[in-house]
C-alpha positions as CSV (number, residue, x, y, z in Angstrom):
1,M,16.0,33.9,3.9
2,S,17.7,31.4,6.0
3,S,18.0,27.6,4.8
4,A,15.8,26.9,7.9
5,D,13.1,29.2,6.7
6,A,13.5,28.0,3.1
7,F,12.8,24.5,4.4
8,L,9.5,25.2,6.2
9,Q,8.5,27.5,3.4
10,R,9.0,24.8,0.8
11,L,7.0,22.2,2.6
12,G,4.4,24.8,3.5
13,L,4.5,23.8,7.4
14,R,3.0,26.2,9.7
15,Y,5.1,24.7,12.8
16,P,8.3,23.3,12.6
17,I,7.3,19.8,13.8
18,I,7.9,16.5,12.0
19,Q,6.2,13.2,13.2
20,A,9.0,10.4,12.8
21,P,8.2,7.7,10.3
22,M,7.9,4.9,12.7
23,A,7.7,1.6,10.9
24,G,4.9,-0.4,12.3
25,V,3.6,2.5,14.5
26,S,3.0,5.2,12.1
27,T,-0.5,5.1,9.9
28,P,-2.0,7.1,7.2
29,E,-4.5,8.4,9.6
30,M,-1.8,9.7,11.9
31,A,0.5,11.4,9.0
32,A,-2.4,13.0,7.7
33,A,-3.6,14.5,11.1
34,V,-0.1,15.8,11.7
35,T,0.0,17.4,8.3
36,Q,-3.5,18.7,8.6
37,A,-2.6,20.3,11.9
38,G,0.4,22.1,10.4
39,G,3.3,19.8,10.9
40,L,4.6,17.2,8.6
41,G,3.3,13.8,8.8
42,S,5.4,10.9,8.0
43,L,4.9,7.1,6.9
44,G,7.5,4.5,7.8
45,L,7.6,2.2,4.5
46,G,10.9,0.4,5.1
47,A,9.4,-2.9,5.9
48,L,6.6,-3.0,3.3
49,S,6.4,-4.3,-0.4
50,V,6.0,-1.9,-3.3
51,E,2.4,-2.3,-3.4
52,R,1.6,-2.0,0.4
53,A,3.8,1.3,0.0
54,R,1.7,2.4,-2.6
55,E,-1.5,1.8,-0.8
56,Q,-0.3,3.7,2.3
57,I,0.6,6.7,0.3
58,H,-2.9,6.6,-1.5
59,A,-4.6,6.1,2.0
60,A,-2.9,9.0,3.2
61,R,-3.7,11.2,0.1
62,E,-7.4,10.5,0.7
63,L,-7.1,12.2,4.1
64,T,-4.9,15.1,3.1
65,T,-3.6,17.0,0.1
66,E,-0.8,18.4,2.2
67,P,3.0,17.1,2.2
68,I,3.6,13.7,3.6
69,N,7.1,12.3,4.2
70,V,7.7,8.6,3.2
71,N,10.8,6.9,4.7
72,L,12.9,4.1,3.4
73,F,15.5,1.9,4.7
74,C,18.9,2.0,3.0
75,H,20.7,-0.8,4.9
76,C,23.2,-3.1,3.3
77,S,21.8,-6.5,2.5
78,A,22.3,-9.0,5.0
79,G,25.4,-11.3,4.9
80,R,23.9,-14.7,5.2
81,D,25.8,-17.2,7.5
82,S,23.8,-20.4,8.0
83,G,26.0,-21.5,11.0
84,R,25.5,-18.2,12.7
85,E,22.0,-18.1,12.0
86,L,21.6,-21.7,13.5
87,S,23.8,-20.8,16.4
88,W,21.8,-17.7,17.4
89,L,18.3,-19.9,17.0
90,G,19.9,-22.2,19.4
91,H,20.8,-19.7,21.8
92,L,17.1,-18.4,21.6
93,A,15.8,-22.1,22.1
94,P,15.2,-22.1,25.6
95,Y,13.3,-18.9,25.5
96,F,10.9,-20.3,23.0
97,A,10.8,-23.6,25.2
98,E,9.3,-21.3,28.0
99,F,6.0,-21.1,25.7
100,D,6.1,-24.7,24.5
101,A,7.3,-23.4,21.1
102,R,10.2,-24.2,19.1
103,P,12.6,-21.8,16.9
104,P,12.1,-21.5,13.3
105,D,14.0,-24.0,11.2
106,E,15.5,-21.1,9.2
107,L,15.6,-17.5,9.0
108,R,14.7,-15.0,6.5
109,E,15.6,-11.5,5.3
110,I,12.2,-10.1,6.0
111,Y,13.1,-6.4,4.8
112,R,14.4,-5.4,1.4
113,S,16.8,-2.4,1.2
114,F,15.9,0.5,-0.9
115,V,19.4,0.5,-2.2
116,G,19.1,-1.0,-5.7
117,H,15.4,-1.5,-5.3
118,D,14.3,-0.2,-8.8
119,E,10.5,-1.1,-8.3
120,M,10.5,1.1,-5.2
121,L,12.1,3.9,-6.9
122,E,9.9,3.8,-9.9
123,M,6.8,3.8,-7.7
124,L,8.2,6.7,-5.7
125,C,8.9,8.6,-9.1
126,M,5.6,7.9,-10.2
127,E,3.4,9.0,-6.8
128,Q,5.9,11.9,-6.2
129,P,5.5,12.2,-2.3
130,A,6.5,15.5,-1.1
131,V,9.2,14.3,1.0
132,V,11.3,11.0,0.8
133,S,13.6,10.2,3.7
134,F,16.3,7.6,4.3
135,H,17.4,5.8,7.3
136,F,20.5,3.5,8.0
137,G,22.3,5.2,4.9
138,L,21.9,6.6,1.4
139,P,20.5,4.9,-1.7
140,G,23.2,6.7,-3.8
141,R,23.6,10.0,-5.6
142,E,21.6,9.0,-9.0
143,V,18.5,7.7,-6.8
144,V,18.8,11.2,-4.9
145,Q,18.9,13.0,-8.1
146,R,16.0,10.9,-9.8
147,L,13.7,11.6,-6.7
148,R,14.6,15.4,-6.8
149,E,13.8,15.6,-10.6
150,A,10.3,13.9,-9.6
151,G,9.7,16.8,-7.2
152,C,10.7,15.1,-3.8
153,M,12.4,16.8,-1.2
154,T,14.9,14.2,0.3
155,L,16.1,14.0,4.0
156,A,18.7,11.6,5.4
157,C,19.0,10.6,9.0
158,V,22.5,11.0,10.2
159,T,24.3,10.4,13.4
160,S,27.7,12.0,12.9
161,L,29.5,14.7,11.1
162,E,31.0,12.1,8.7
163,E,27.6,10.6,7.8
164,A,26.2,14.3,7.3
165,E,29.2,15.3,4.7
166,R,28.4,12.2,2.8
167,A,24.7,13.1,2.7
168,E,25.4,16.4,1.7
169,S,27.7,15.4,-1.3
170,E,25.2,12.8,-2.5
171,G,22.7,15.7,-2.9
172,V,20.2,15.4,-0.2
173,D,18.1,18.4,0.6
174,A,18.2,18.2,4.6
175,L,19.6,16.3,7.4
176,V,17.9,14.5,10.3
177,A,20.2,14.8,13.2
178,Q,19.4,11.5,15.2
179,G,20.8,11.7,18.8
180,I,21.6,8.9,21.0
181,E,18.5,9.7,22.9
182,A,16.1,8.6,20.1
183,G,14.0,5.8,20.4
184,G,14.1,3.0,17.5
185,H,16.9,2.0,15.4
186,R,20.0,3.9,15.3
187,G,20.5,5.5,11.8
188,V,24.0,4.7,11.8
189,F,25.3,3.9,8.2
190,N,27.8,1.3,10.0
191,A,26.3,-0.2,13.0
192,E,30.2,-0.9,14.1
193,R,30.9,2.9,14.0
194,D,28.5,4.6,16.2
195,D,29.8,7.9,18.0
196,G,26.8,7.9,20.2
197,I,26.4,11.7,20.1
198,G,23.5,13.5,21.8
199,T,21.0,15.3,20.0
200,L,22.0,18.8,21.0
201,A,25.6,18.3,20.3
202,L,24.8,17.0,16.9
203,V,22.4,19.5,16.1
204,R,24.9,22.2,16.9
205,L,27.8,20.4,15.3
206,L,26.0,19.9,11.6
207,V,24.4,23.4,11.9
208,A,28.2,24.9,12.2
209,R,29.7,22.4,9.7
210,T,27.5,21.9,6.9
211,R,25.0,24.0,4.7
212,L,22.0,21.8,4.9
213,P,18.9,22.6,7.1
214,V,19.1,20.3,10.2
215,V,15.9,18.7,11.6
216,A,16.9,17.7,15.4
217,A,15.7,14.3,16.4
218,G,15.9,12.4,19.7
219,G,14.5,12.8,23.1
220,I,12.4,15.8,22.0
221,M,8.9,15.5,23.5
222,D,7.3,19.0,24.1
223,G,7.5,22.5,22.8
224,A,10.2,23.4,25.2
225,G,12.3,20.8,23.7
226,I,11.6,22.0,20.1
227,N,12.1,25.4,21.0
228,A,15.6,24.5,22.5
229,A,16.7,22.8,19.3
230,L,15.4,25.7,17.1
231,Q,17.6,27.9,19.5
232,L,20.5,25.9,18.2
233,G,19.9,26.3,14.7
234,A,17.7,23.5,13.8
235,A,15.1,24.2,11.3
236,A,12.6,21.7,12.7
237,A,12.5,18.8,15.3
238,Q,11.2,15.3,14.6
239,L,9.2,13.7,17.5
240,G,8.6,9.9,17.4
241,T,7.8,8.6,20.8
242,A,5.9,11.7,21.5
243,F,3.0,10.3,19.0
244,V,3.0,6.6,20.0
245,L,0.1,7.0,22.4
246,C,-2.1,8.9,19.9
247,P,-5.1,7.1,18.9
248,E,-4.2,7.0,15.2
249,S,-1.0,5.2,15.8
250,A,-0.7,1.3,15.2
251,A,0.7,1.0,18.7
252,D,-1.1,-2.1,20.3
253,A,-2.5,-2.1,24.1
254,A,0.5,-3.7,25.5
255,Y,2.8,-1.1,24.0
256,R,0.6,1.8,25.3
257,E,0.4,0.2,28.7
258,R,4.1,0.0,29.1
259,L,4.7,3.6,27.8
260,K,2.2,5.0,30.3
261,G,3.8,3.0,33.4
262,E,6.9,2.8,35.2
263,G,8.7,1.1,32.1
264,A,9.0,4.2,30.4
265,H,11.6,5.4,32.7
266,H,13.7,2.5,31.5
267,T,15.1,2.4,28.1
268,R,18.2,0.9,26.5
269,I,19.8,0.1,23.2
270,T,20.2,-3.4,22.2
271,A,21.1,-5.1,18.9
272,A,19.7,-8.5,20.0
273,I,16.1,-7.8,18.7
274,S,17.1,-7.1,15.2
275,G,20.7,-7.3,14.6
276,R,21.1,-3.4,14.7
277,P,21.4,-1.3,17.7
278,A,17.9,0.1,18.7
279,R,16.6,1.9,21.9
280,G,13.1,0.6,23.5
281,L,11.6,0.0,26.8
282,V,13.6,-2.6,28.6
283,N,12.4,-6.3,27.9
284,R,13.9,-9.7,28.1
285,F,15.9,-9.2,25.0
286,H,17.9,-6.6,26.6
287,E,19.0,-9.1,29.2
288,I,19.9,-12.0,26.6
289,A,23.7,-12.3,26.4
290,D,25.3,-11.1,23.2
291,D,28.4,-13.4,23.5
292,T,26.8,-15.5,20.6
293,A,27.5,-13.6,17.3
294,L,24.2,-12.2,16.0
295,P,22.7,-12.9,12.4
296,D,22.8,-9.4,10.2
297,Y,19.9,-7.0,10.0
298,P,17.0,-7.9,9.2
299,V,17.7,-11.6,9.7
300,A,18.0,-11.4,13.4
301,Y,14.5,-9.5,13.5
302,D,13.1,-12.5,12.0
303,A,13.9,-14.7,15.1
304,A,12.8,-11.9,17.5
305,K,9.5,-11.6,15.7
306,A,8.9,-15.4,16.0
307,L,10.0,-15.3,19.6
308,H,7.5,-12.6,20.4
309,A,4.8,-14.2,18.5
310,A,5.3,-17.2,20.5
311,A,5.2,-15.5,23.9
312,R,2.3,-13.3,22.7
313,A,0.2,-16.3,22.1
314,T,0.1,-17.0,25.6
315,G,-0.5,-13.3,26.8
316,N,3.2,-12.5,27.5
317,H,4.8,-9.4,25.9
318,D,8.2,-9.7,27.6
319,F,9.8,-10.0,24.2
320,A,7.9,-7.3,22.5
321,P,9.9,-4.5,20.6
322,H,8.4,-1.4,22.2
323,W,10.7,1.3,20.8
324,A,11.0,4.5,22.9
325,G,13.4,7.4,23.4
326,Q,14.8,8.7,26.7
327,G,11.9,11.2,26.9
328,A,9.6,8.5,27.2
329,P,8.1,9.4,30.5
330,L,6.8,12.7,28.8
331,A,4.5,10.8,26.3
332,R,1.0,12.2,26.4
333,E,-2.2,10.7,25.3
334,L,-3.7,13.0,22.9
335,P,-5.0,12.7,19.3
336,A,-2.4,13.6,16.9
337,A,-3.6,17.0,15.6
338,S,-4.3,18.0,19.3
339,L,-0.6,17.1,20.1
340,V,0.6,19.2,17.3
341,G,-1.3,22.3,18.6
342,K,-0.3,21.6,22.1
343,L,3.3,21.3,20.9
344,A,2.8,24.7,19.2
345,E,1.5,26.4,22.2
346,E,4.3,25.1,24.4
347,M,7.0,26.6,21.8
348,Q,5.5,30.0,21.9
349,E,5.3,29.8,25.8
350,A,8.9,28.7,25.9
351,Q,9.7,31.7,23.4
352,R,8.2,34.3,26.0
353,H,10.7,33.2,28.8
């Protein structure tokens, strides 16, 4: 049995389809619907407290007994620099003024990393989700081993062979190969060292050079795209933007309307929103000059959220972080289970040609 077949069999998946764990967009309802339909549903827990994360897991389990993937952020803690943070707030002040608002007096580190987060680890070992996945890095060999001992499969998002080799050496079970086409935050371990490899090239490289199952992620929106990744040796494909328009997602009305409109044809990567490079529908943050040094992630994100809140209070969504990949124009407005079924049909059609 190939590693790809073993990956699918271990999770009991009918289809090699994973719904990406989009923090702020994924919901227990969507994750459960995808899983019940034969794929792997995911929860983005990286922005949540231990108790809120536990509640999300319990909510999904009330809807399905099938496997669920939970995702954690493994970023380095922010290097706090009050001068740099105040300078950035000063840089943003004119934008706040457009909405008769002022920047916050100080910024917060709004998301805690899973690295060294013992309380989150203990909760996961107790709850034993079927899959635990990592973004922005790795939590350490001992943590990976503890999760595996608790019965959790572990996945690591990687953007290069170097990151993949490190993940393999630390004992993870599978790799999520995130190409430059992907929406949302780049999973690079070090944001200063991004090779910007495309999805298909990265998948082929990792399949050829590592022993682990590889999940393709980035720009994949339909069954033909999934099939193409499988042809290159991927065990499965992970789709995020494809699920944003599902009624079960937490995307708000403004996000949905932009994704259905002309804006979907224009995505770019910027670090100005959160302090880390991320791809989304072009908004005014993409136009803000980066000549002022950014605060570290996620401190910069606190400023972006404050500016978005000030704009949204006036009905303006020009600063909203609407994450989306390069395949965004192909997004479809279908219930999550129906989308999984449609993707499976398209895969079968592509295989016949």
